PDBQT receptor file of N, H, CA, C and O in Angstrom, charges set to zero:
ATOM      1  N   MET A   1       0.835  -1.184   0.000  1.00  0.00    +0.000 N 
ATOM      2  CA  MET A   1       0.000   0.000   0.000  1.00  0.00    +0.000 C 
ATOM      3  C   MET A   1       0.873   1.239   0.000  1.00  0.00    +0.000 C 
ATOM      4  O   MET A   1       1.057   1.866  -1.043  1.00  0.00    +0.000 OA
ATOM      5  N   LEU A   2       1.411   1.598   1.145  1.00  0.00    +0.000 N 
ATOM      6  H   LEU A   2       1.262   1.088   1.993  1.00  0.00    +0.000 HD
ATOM      7  CA  LEU A   2       2.314   2.736   1.235  1.00  0.00    +0.000 C 
ATOM      8  C   LEU A   2       3.713   2.196   1.498  1.00  0.00    +0.000 C 
ATOM      9  O   LEU A   2       4.028   1.803   2.621  1.00  0.00    +0.000 OA
ATOM     10  N   SER A   3       4.558   2.175   0.461  1.00  0.00    +0.000 N 
ATOM     11  H   SER A   3       4.302   2.495  -0.452  1.00  0.00    +0.000 HD
ATOM     12  CA  SER A   3       5.858   1.550   0.620  1.00  0.00    +0.000 C 
ATOM     13  C   SER A   3       6.942   2.533   1.042  1.00  0.00    +0.000 C 
ATOM     14  O   SER A   3       7.980   2.112   1.552  1.00  0.00    +0.000 OA
ATOM     15  N   LYS A   4       6.729   3.819   0.846  1.00  0.00    +0.000 N 
ATOM     16  H   LYS A   4       5.885   4.161   0.433  1.00  0.00    +0.000 HD
ATOM     17  CA  LYS A   4       7.753   4.801   1.190  1.00  0.00    +0.000 C 
ATOM     18  C   LYS A   4       7.506   5.332   2.597  1.00  0.00    +0.000 C 
ATOM     19  O   LYS A   4       6.414   5.801   2.917  1.00  0.00    +0.000 OA
ATOM     20  N   SER A   5       8.541   5.251   3.431  1.00  0.00    +0.000 N 
ATOM     21  H   SER A   5       9.428   4.870   3.171  1.00  0.00    +0.000 HD
ATOM     22  CA  SER A   5       8.364   5.613   4.837  1.00  0.00    +0.000 C 
ATOM     23  C   SER A   5       8.133   7.102   5.030  1.00  0.00    +0.000 C 
ATOM     24  O   SER A   5       7.494   7.495   6.006  1.00  0.00    +0.000 OA
ATOM     25  N   HIS A   6       8.637   7.949   4.122  1.00  0.00    +0.000 N 
ATOM     26  H   HIS A   6       9.155   7.629   3.330  1.00  0.00    +0.000 HD
ATOM     27  CA  HIS A   6       8.421   9.388   4.288  1.00  0.00    +0.000 C 
ATOM     28  C   HIS A   6       6.976   9.785   3.991  1.00  0.00    +0.000 C 
ATOM     29  O   HIS A   6       6.553  10.882   4.354  1.00  0.00    +0.000 OA
ATOM     30  N   ILE A   7       6.227   8.924   3.347  1.00  0.00    +0.000 N 
ATOM     31  H   ILE A   7       6.571   8.033   3.051  1.00  0.00    +0.000 HD
ATOM     32  CA  ILE A   7       4.790   9.141   3.125  1.00  0.00    +0.000 C 
ATOM     33  C   ILE A   7       3.988   8.406   4.195  1.00  0.00    +0.000 C 
ATOM     34  O   ILE A   7       2.997   8.927   4.707  1.00  0.00    +0.000 OA
ATOM     35  N   ARG A   8       4.425   7.193   4.527  1.00  0.00    +0.000 N 
ATOM     36  H   ARG A   8       5.230   6.770   4.111  1.00  0.00    +0.000 HD
ATOM     37  CA  ARG A   8       3.683   6.347   5.454  1.00  0.00    +0.000 C 
ATOM     38  C   ARG A   8       3.632   6.931   6.866  1.00  0.00    +0.000 C 
ATOM     39  O   ARG A   8       2.596   6.856   7.526  1.00  0.00    +0.000 OA
ATOM     40  N   ARG A   9       4.726   7.507   7.331  1.00  0.00    +0.000 N 
ATOM     41  H   ARG A   9       5.568   7.568   6.795  1.00  0.00    +0.000 HD
ATOM     42  CA  ARG A   9       4.774   8.025   8.700  1.00  0.00    +0.000 C 
ATOM     43  C   ARG A   9       3.784   9.164   8.936  1.00  0.00    +0.000 C 
ATOM     44  O   ARG A   9       3.051   9.109   9.924  1.00  0.00    +0.000 OA
ATOM     45  N   PRO A  10       3.719  10.207   8.079  1.00  0.00    +0.000 N 
ATOM     46  CA  PRO A  10       2.712  11.256   8.314  1.00  0.00    +0.000 C 
ATOM     47  C   PRO A  10       1.274  10.754   8.203  1.00  0.00    +0.000 C 
ATOM     48  O   PRO A  10       0.395  11.230   8.922  1.00  0.00    +0.000 OA
ATOM     49  N   VAL A  11       1.030   9.803   7.314  1.00  0.00    +0.000 N 
ATOM     50  H   VAL A  11       1.744   9.416   6.730  1.00  0.00    +0.000 HD
ATOM     51  CA  VAL A  11      -0.311   9.237   7.186  1.00  0.00    +0.000 C 
ATOM     52  C   VAL A  11      -0.680   8.488   8.459  1.00  0.00    +0.000 C 
ATOM     53  O   VAL A  11      -1.807   8.605   8.940  1.00  0.00    +0.000 OA
ATOM     54  N   ALA A  12       0.251   7.724   9.007  1.00  0.00    +0.000 N 
ATOM     55  H   ALA A  12       1.166   7.629   8.617  1.00  0.00    +0.000 HD
ATOM     56  CA  ALA A  12      -0.004   6.984  10.247  1.00  0.00    +0.000 C 
ATOM     57  C   ALA A  12      -0.277   7.932  11.402  1.00  0.00    +0.000 C 
ATOM     58  O   ALA A  12      -1.193   7.701  12.191  1.00  0.00    +0.000 OA
ATOM     59  N   ILE A  13       0.501   8.984  11.508  1.00  0.00    +0.000 N 
ATOM     60  H   ILE A  13       1.246   9.172  10.867  1.00  0.00    +0.000 HD
ATOM     61  CA  ILE A  13       0.298   9.951  12.588  1.00  0.00    +0.000 C 
ATOM     62  C   ILE A  13      -1.043  10.647  12.434  1.00  0.00    +0.000 C 
ATOM     63  O   ILE A  13      -1.757  10.847  13.417  1.00  0.00    +0.000 OA
ATOM     64  N   ALA A  14      -1.393  11.021  11.201  1.00  0.00    +0.000 N 
ATOM     65  H   ALA A  14      -0.814  10.859  10.403  1.00  0.00    +0.000 HD
ATOM     66  CA  ALA A  14      -2.683  11.671  10.962  1.00  0.00    +0.000 C 
ATOM     67  C   ALA A  14      -3.839  10.750  11.321  1.00  0.00    +0.000 C 
ATOM     68  O   ALA A  14      -4.834  11.205  11.884  1.00  0.00    +0.000 OA
ATOM     69  N   LEU A  15      -3.727   9.468  11.005  1.00  0.00    +0.000 N 
ATOM     70  H   LEU A  15      -2.919   9.098  10.547  1.00  0.00    +0.000 HD
ATOM     71  CA  LEU A  15      -4.781   8.513  11.349  1.00  0.00    +0.000 C 
ATOM     72  C   LEU A  15      -4.903   8.331  12.855  1.00  0.00    +0.000 C 
ATOM     73  O   LEU A  15      -6.010   8.202  13.378  1.00  0.00    +0.000 OA
ATOM     74  N   MET A  16      -3.772   8.320  13.555  1.00  0.00    +0.000 N 
ATOM     75  H   MET A  16      -2.872   8.424  13.130  1.00  0.00    +0.000 HD
ATOM     76  CA  MET A  16      -3.831   8.177  15.010  1.00  0.00    +0.000 C 
ATOM     77  C   MET A  16      -4.466   9.404  15.656  1.00  0.00    +0.000 C 
ATOM     78  O   MET A  16      -5.249   9.276  16.598  1.00  0.00    +0.000 OA
ATOM     79  N   VAL A  17      -4.135  10.584  15.156  1.00  0.00    +0.000 N 
ATOM     80  H   VAL A  17      -3.499  10.688  14.391  1.00  0.00    +0.000 HD
ATOM     81  CA  VAL A  17      -4.733  11.813  15.692  1.00  0.00    +0.000 C 
ATOM     82  C   VAL A  17      -6.224  11.856  15.368  1.00  0.00    +0.000 C 
ATOM     83  O   VAL A  17      -7.032  12.227  16.219  1.00  0.00    +0.000 OA
ATOM     84  N   LEU A  18      -6.594  11.478  14.142  1.00  0.00    +0.000 N 
ATOM     85  H   LEU A  18      -5.937  11.176  13.450  1.00  0.00    +0.000 HD
ATOM     86  CA  LEU A  18      -8.002  11.445  13.755  1.00  0.00    +0.000 C 
ATOM     87  C   LEU A  18      -8.783  10.455  14.618  1.00  0.00    +0.000 C 
ATOM     88  O   LEU A  18      -9.894  10.754  15.055  1.00  0.00    +0.000 OA
ATOM     89  N   GLY A  19      -8.208   9.284  14.864  1.00  0.00    +0.000 N 
ATOM     90  H   GLY A  19      -7.305   9.041  14.509  1.00  0.00    +0.000 HD
ATOM     91  CA  GLY A  19      -8.863   8.291  15.711  1.00  0.00    +0.000 C 
ATOM     92  C   GLY A  19      -9.072   8.803  17.128  1.00  0.00    +0.000 C 
ATOM     93  O   GLY A  19     -10.127   8.589  17.724  1.00  0.00    +0.000 OA
ATOM     94  N   ALA A  20      -8.064   9.480  17.662  1.00  0.00    +0.000 N 
ATOM     95  H   ALA A  20      -7.207   9.654  17.178  1.00  0.00    +0.000 HD
ATOM     96  CA  ALA A  20      -8.193  10.039  19.007  1.00  0.00    +0.000 C 
ATOM     97  C   ALA A  20      -9.263  11.125  19.048  1.00  0.00    +0.000 C 
ATOM     98  O   ALA A  20     -10.028  11.202  20.010  1.00  0.00    +0.000 OA
ATOM     99  N   ALA A  21      -9.326  11.965  18.015  1.00  0.00    +0.000 N 
ATOM    100  H   ALA A  21      -8.704  11.903  17.234  1.00  0.00    +0.000 HD
ATOM    101  CA  ALA A  21     -10.338  13.024  17.963  1.00  0.00    +0.000 C 
ATOM    102  C   ALA A  21     -11.739  12.433  17.875  1.00  0.00    +0.000 C 
ATOM    103  O   ALA A  21     -12.664  12.939  18.511  1.00  0.00    +0.000 OA
ATOM    104  N   VAL A  22     -11.904  11.373  17.097  1.00  0.00    +0.000 N 
ATOM    105  H   VAL A  22     -11.153  10.963  16.581  1.00  0.00    +0.000 HD
ATOM    106  CA  VAL A  22     -13.215  10.726  16.982  1.00  0.00    +0.000 C 
ATOM    107  C   VAL A  22     -13.616  10.104  18.317  1.00  0.00    +0.000 C 
ATOM    108  O   VAL A  22     -14.772  10.204  18.728  1.00  0.00    +0.000 OA
ATOM    109  N   MET A  23     -12.657   9.458  18.998  1.00  0.00    +0.000 N 
ATOM    110  H   MET A  23     -11.718   9.377  18.664  1.00  0.00    +0.000 HD
ATOM    111  CA  MET A  23     -12.965   8.859  20.297  1.00  0.00    +0.000 C 
ATOM    112  C   MET A  23     -13.320   9.928  21.323  1.00  0.00    +0.000 C 
ATOM    113  O   MET A  23     -14.218   9.723  22.140  1.00  0.00    +0.000 OA
ATOM    114  N   TYR A  24     -12.637  11.050  21.294  1.00  0.00    +0.000 N 
ATOM    115  H   TYR A  24     -11.907  11.216  20.630  1.00  0.00    +0.000 HD
ATOM    116  CA  TYR A  24     -12.892  12.127  22.244  1.00  0.00    +0.000 C 
ATOM    117  C   TYR A  24     -14.271  12.748  22.028  1.00  0.00    +0.000 C 
ATOM    118  O   TYR A  24     -14.926  13.156  22.987  1.00  0.00    +0.000 OA
ATOM    119  N   SER A  25     -14.713  12.821  20.775  1.00  0.00    +0.000 N 
ATOM    120  H   SER A  25     -14.181  12.490  19.995  1.00  0.00    +0.000 HD
ATOM    121  CA  SER A  25     -15.969  13.496  20.468  1.00  0.00    +0.000 C 
ATOM    122  C   SER A  25     -17.199  12.586  20.545  1.00  0.00    +0.000 C 
ATOM    123  O   SER A  25     -18.313  13.040  20.286  1.00  0.00    +0.000 OA
ATOM    124  N   ALA A  26     -17.013  11.320  20.895  1.00  0.00    +0.000 N 
ATOM    125  H   ALA A  26     -16.107  10.952  21.105  1.00  0.00    +0.000 HD
ATOM    126  CA  ALA A  26     -18.138  10.380  20.953  1.00  0.00    +0.000 C 
ATOM    127  C   ALA A  26     -19.070  10.715  22.118  1.00  0.00    +0.000 C 
ATOM    128  O   ALA A  26     -18.615  10.853  23.254  1.00  0.00    +0.000 OA
ATOM    129  N   PRO A  27     -20.369  10.848  21.845  1.00  0.00    +0.000 N 
ATOM    130  CA  PRO A  27     -21.318  11.107  22.941  1.00  0.00    +0.000 C 
ATOM    131  C   PRO A  27     -21.561   9.837  23.753  1.00  0.00    +0.000 C 
ATOM    132  O   PRO A  27     -21.219   8.738  23.314  1.00  0.00    +0.000 OA
ATOM    133  N   SER A  28     -22.146   9.989  24.925  1.00  0.00    +0.000 N 
ATOM    134  H   SER A  28     -22.424  10.881  25.281  1.00  0.00    +0.000 HD
ATOM    135  CA  SER A  28     -22.382   8.824  25.786  1.00  0.00    +0.000 C 
ATOM    136  C   SER A  28     -23.773   8.245  25.519  1.00  0.00    +0.000 C 
ATOM    137  O   SER A  28     -24.711   8.483  26.280  1.00  0.00    +0.000 OA
ATOM    138  N   SER A  29     -23.890   7.503  24.461  1.00  0.00    +0.000 N 
ATOM    139  H   SER A  29     -23.128   7.309  23.842  1.00  0.00    +0.000 HD
ATOM    140  CA  SER A  29     -25.116   6.790  24.098  1.00  0.00    +0.000 C 
ATOM    141  C   SER A  29     -24.697   5.585  23.260  1.00  0.00    +0.000 C 
ATOM    142  O   SER A  29     -23.504   5.338  23.083  1.00  0.00    +0.000 OA
ATOM    143  N   TRP A  30     -25.662   4.841  22.749  1.00  0.00    +0.000 N 
ATOM    144  H   TRP A  30     -26.631   5.042  22.893  1.00  0.00    +0.000 HD
ATOM    145  CA  TRP A  30     -25.299   3.676  21.932  1.00  0.00    +0.000 C 
ATOM    146  C   TRP A  30     -24.666   4.114  20.623  1.00  0.00    +0.000 C 
ATOM    147  O   TRP A  30     -23.824   3.405  20.073  1.00  0.00    +0.000 OA
ATOM    148  N   LYS A  31     -25.064   5.276  20.120  1.00  0.00    +0.000 N 
ATOM    149  H   LYS A  31     -25.748   5.852  20.568  1.00  0.00    +0.000 HD
ATOM    150  CA  LYS A  31     -24.405   5.817  18.916  1.00  0.00    +0.000 C 
ATOM    151  C   LYS A  31     -22.967   6.198  19.240  1.00  0.00    +0.000 C 
ATOM    152  O   LYS A  31     -22.069   6.056  18.411  1.00  0.00    +0.000 OA
ATOM    153  N   GLY A  32     -22.768   6.681  20.449  1.00  0.00    +0.000 N 
ATOM    154  H   GLY A  32     -23.497   6.797  21.122  1.00  0.00    +0.000 HD
ATOM    155  CA  GLY A  32     -21.416   7.020  20.885  1.00  0.00    +0.000 C 
ATOM    156  C   GLY A  32     -20.515   5.802  20.942  1.00  0.00    +0.000 C 
ATOM    157  O   GLY A  32     -19.325   5.892  20.642  1.00  0.00    +0.000 OA
ATOM    158  N   ALA A  33     -21.073   4.671  21.323  1.00  0.00    +0.000 N 
ATOM    159  H   ALA A  33     -22.040   4.598  21.567  1.00  0.00    +0.000 HD
ATOM    160  CA  ALA A  33     -20.286   3.431  21.355  1.00  0.00    +0.000 C 
ATOM    161  C   ALA A  33     -19.840   3.045  19.946  1.00  0.00    +0.000 C 
ATOM    162  O   ALA A  33     -18.717   2.581  19.751  1.00  0.00    +0.000 OA
ATOM    163  N   LEU A  34     -20.720   3.237  18.971  1.00  0.00    +0.000 N 
ATOM    164  H   LEU A  34     -21.632   3.614  19.130  1.00  0.00    +0.000 HD
ATOM    165  CA  LEU A  34     -20.341   2.951  17.580  1.00  0.00    +0.000 C 
ATOM    166  C   LEU A  34     -19.259   3.910  17.097  1.00  0.00    +0.000 C 
ATOM    167  O   LEU A  34     -18.318   3.507  16.413  1.00  0.00    +0.000 OA
ATOM    168  N   ILE A  35     -19.404   5.182  17.460  1.00  0.00    +0.000 N 
ATOM    169  H   ILE A  35     -20.168   5.510  18.015  1.00  0.00    +0.000 HD
ATOM    170  CA  ILE A  35     -18.402   6.171  17.070  1.00  0.00    +0.000 C 
ATOM    171  C   ILE A  35     -17.071   5.879  17.755  1.00  0.00    +0.000 C 
ATOM    172  O   ILE A  35     -16.010   6.029  17.147  1.00  0.00    +0.000 OA
ATOM    173  N   LEU A  36     -17.126   5.463  19.015  1.00  0.00    +0.000 N 
ATOM    174  H   LEU A  36     -17.987   5.341  19.508  1.00  0.00    +0.000 HD
ATOM    175  CA  LEU A  36     -15.917   5.099  19.744  1.00  0.00    +0.000 C 
ATOM    176  C   LEU A  36     -15.223   3.913  19.068  1.00  0.00    +0.000 C 
ATOM    177  O   LEU A  36     -14.000   3.898  18.934  1.00  0.00    +0.000 OA
ATOM    178  N   ALA A  37     -16.001   2.931  18.650  1.00  0.00    +0.000 N 
ATOM    179  H   ALA A  37     -16.995   2.943  18.759  1.00  0.00    +0.000 HD
ATOM    180  CA  ALA A  37     -15.431   1.776  17.954  1.00  0.00    +0.000 C 
ATOM    181  C   ALA A  37     -14.788   2.197  16.633  1.00  0.00    +0.000 C 
ATOM    182  O   ALA A  37     -13.737   1.676  16.260  1.00  0.00    +0.000 OA
ATOM    183  N   LEU A  38     -15.411   3.132  15.932  1.00  0.00    +0.000 N 
ATOM    184  H   LEU A  38     -16.265   3.555  16.236  1.00  0.00    +0.000 HD
ATOM    185  CA  LEU A  38     -14.823   3.650  14.697  1.00  0.00    +0.000 C 
ATOM    186  C   LEU A  38     -13.494   4.338  14.989  1.00  0.00    +0.000 C 
ATOM    187  O   LEU A  38     -12.521   4.159  14.256  1.00  0.00    +0.000 OA
ATOM    188  N   GLY A  39     -13.455   5.120  16.057  1.00  0.00    +0.000 N 
ATOM    189  H   GLY A  39     -14.245   5.266  16.652  1.00  0.00    +0.000 HD
ATOM    190  CA  GLY A  39     -12.212   5.792  16.443  1.00  0.00    +0.000 C 
ATOM    191  C   GLY A  39     -11.112   4.810  16.779  1.00  0.00    +0.000 C 
ATOM    192  O   GLY A  39      -9.958   5.008  16.397  1.00  0.00    +0.000 OA
ATOM    193  N   VAL A  40     -11.461   3.754  17.488  1.00  0.00    +0.000 N 
ATOM    194  H   VAL A  40     -12.398   3.594  17.798  1.00  0.00    +0.000 HD
ATOM    195  CA  VAL A  40     -10.474   2.724  17.832  1.00  0.00    +0.000 C 
ATOM    196  C   VAL A  40      -9.966   2.040  16.562  1.00  0.00    +0.000 C 
ATOM    197  O   VAL A  40      -8.770   1.778  16.435  1.00  0.00    +0.000 OA
ATOM    198  N   ALA A  41     -10.858   1.753  15.634  1.00  0.00    +0.000 N 
ATOM    199  H   ALA A  41     -11.830   1.966  15.737  1.00  0.00    +0.000 HD
ATOM    200  CA  ALA A  41     -10.450   1.108  14.380  1.00  0.00    +0.000 C 
ATOM    201  C   ALA A  41      -9.500   2.004  13.590  1.00  0.00    +0.000 C 
ATOM    202  O   ALA A  41      -8.495   1.529  13.061  1.00  0.00    +0.000 OA
ATOM    203  N   ILE A  42      -9.810   3.291  13.506  1.00  0.00    +0.000 N 
ATOM    204  H   ILE A  42     -10.627   3.677  13.935  1.00  0.00    +0.000 HD
ATOM    205  CA  ILE A  42      -8.936   4.226  12.792  1.00  0.00    +0.000 C 
ATOM    206  C   ILE A  42      -7.573   4.285  13.469  1.00  0.00    +0.000 C 
ATOM    207  O   ILE A  42      -6.539   4.298  12.802  1.00  0.00    +0.000 OA
ATOM    208  N   GLU A  43      -7.579   4.321  14.791  1.00  0.00    +0.000 N 
ATOM    209  H   GLU A  43      -8.419   4.311  15.334  1.00  0.00    +0.000 HD
ATOM    210  CA  GLU A  43      -6.324   4.370  15.542  1.00  0.00    +0.000 C 
ATOM    211  C   GLU A  43      -5.503   3.104  15.308  1.00  0.00    +0.000 C 
ATOM    212  O   GLU A  43      -4.284   3.181  15.155  1.00  0.00    +0.000 OA
ATOM    213  N   LEU A  44      -6.150   1.950  15.279  1.00  0.00    +0.000 N 
ATOM    214  H   LEU A  44      -7.140   1.888  15.404  1.00  0.00    +0.000 HD
ATOM    215  CA  LEU A  44      -5.429   0.700  15.045  1.00  0.00    +0.000 C 
ATOM    216  C   LEU A  44      -4.811   0.648  13.649  1.00  0.00    +0.000 C 
ATOM    217  O   LEU A  44      -3.709   0.126  13.475  1.00  0.00    +0.000 OA
ATOM    218  N   VAL A  45      -5.513   1.184  12.660  1.00  0.00    +0.000 N 
ATOM    219  H   VAL A  45      -6.407   1.608  12.801  1.00  0.00    +0.000 HD
ATOM    220  CA  VAL A  45      -4.948   1.241  11.306  1.00  0.00    +0.000 C 
ATOM    221  C   VAL A  45      -3.694   2.124  11.307  1.00  0.00    +0.000 C 
ATOM    222  O   VAL A  45      -2.675   1.777  10.710  1.00  0.00    +0.000 OA
ATOM    223  N   GLY A  46      -3.787   3.254  11.979  1.00  0.00    +0.000 N 
ATOM    224  H   GLY A  46      -4.615   3.536  12.465  1.00  0.00    +0.000 HD
ATOM    225  CA  GLY A  46      -2.616   4.127  12.067  1.00  0.00    +0.000 C 
ATOM    226  C   GLY A  46      -1.435   3.473  12.747  1.00  0.00    +0.000 C 
ATOM    227  O   GLY A  46      -0.296   3.625  12.306  1.00  0.00    +0.000 OA
ATOM    228  N   ILE A  47      -1.704   2.737  13.831  1.00  0.00    +0.000 N 
ATOM    229  H   ILE A  47      -2.629   2.614  14.189  1.00  0.00    +0.000 HD
ATOM    230  CA  ILE A  47      -0.629   2.039  14.535  1.00  0.00    +0.000 C 
ATOM    231  C   ILE A  47      -0.040   0.935  13.656  1.00  0.00    +0.000 C 
ATOM    232  O   ILE A  47       1.176   0.741  13.634  1.00  0.00    +0.000 OA
ATOM    233  N   ALA A  48      -0.888   0.221  12.941  1.00  0.00    +0.000 N 
ATOM    234  H   ALA A  48      -1.876   0.378  12.959  1.00  0.00    +0.000 HD
ATOM    235  CA  ALA A  48      -0.402  -0.848  12.065  1.00  0.00    +0.000 C 
ATOM    236  C   ALA A  48       0.489  -0.296  10.956  1.00  0.00    +0.000 C 
ATOM    237  O   ALA A  48       1.502  -0.904  10.610  1.00  0.00    +0.000 OA
ATOM    238  N   ILE A  49       0.112   0.850  10.402  1.00  0.00    +0.000 N 
ATOM    239  H   ILE A  49      -0.711   1.344  10.683  1.00  0.00    +0.000 HD
ATOM    240  CA  ILE A  49       0.941   1.457   9.355  1.00  0.00    +0.000 C 
ATOM    241  C   ILE A  49       2.261   1.926   9.954  1.00  0.00    +0.000 C 
ATOM    242  O   ILE A  49       3.312   1.771   9.333  1.00  0.00    +0.000 OA
ATOM    243  N   LYS A  50       2.217   2.488  11.137  1.00  0.00    +0.000 N 
ATOM    244  H   LYS A  50       1.363   2.613  11.641  1.00  0.00    +0.000 HD
ATOM    245  CA  LYS A  50       3.434   2.993  11.793  1.00  0.00    +0.000 C 
ATOM    246  C   LYS A  50       4.390   1.861  12.128  1.00  0.00    +0.000 C 
ATOM    247  O   LYS A  50       5.606   2.030  12.029  1.00  0.00    +0.000 OA
ATOM    248  N   ARG A  51       3.863   0.713  12.522  1.00  0.00    +0.000 N 
ATOM    249  H   ARG A  51       2.876   0.576  12.603  1.00  0.00    +0.000 HD
ATOM    250  CA  ARG A  51       4.716  -0.423  12.917  1.00  0.00    +0.000 C 
ATOM    251  C   ARG A  51       5.525  -0.979  11.754  1.00  0.00    +0.000 C 
ATOM    252  O   ARG A  51       6.542  -1.637  11.974  1.00  0.00    +0.000 OA
ATOM    253  N   LYS A  52       5.095  -0.729  10.523  1.00  0.00    +0.000 N 
ATOM    254  H   LYS A  52       4.269  -0.194  10.344  1.00  0.00    +0.000 HD
ATOM    255  CA  LYS A  52       5.817  -1.255   9.375  1.00  0.00    +0.000 C 
ATOM    256  C   LYS A  52       7.109  -0.488   9.093  1.00  0.00    +0.000 C 
ATOM    257  O   LYS A  52       7.903  -0.908   8.252  1.00  0.00    +0.000 OA
ATOM    258  N   ASP A  53       7.329   0.639   9.792  1.00  0.00    +0.000 N 
ATOM    259  H   ASP A  53       6.684   0.981  10.476  1.00  0.00    +0.000 HD
ATOM    260  CA  ASP A  53       8.568   1.420   9.586  1.00  0.00    +0.000 C 
ATOM    261  C   ASP A  53       9.770   0.709  10.109  1.00  0.00    +0.000 C 
ATOM    262  O   ASP A  53      10.883   1.227  10.015  1.00  0.00    +0.000 OA
TER     263      ASP A  53
């Protein structure tokens, strides 16, 4: 997917920040739980991309 580390690293950091922002903005309801899960998934993708460095 992203083979160059100078591109992959900023994308991974942006995904981790986006995931954290989504988790922070989740309301406390069942919809919030879905949004929280989305934030966790985005964060995990960012971490997985970062680990390939």
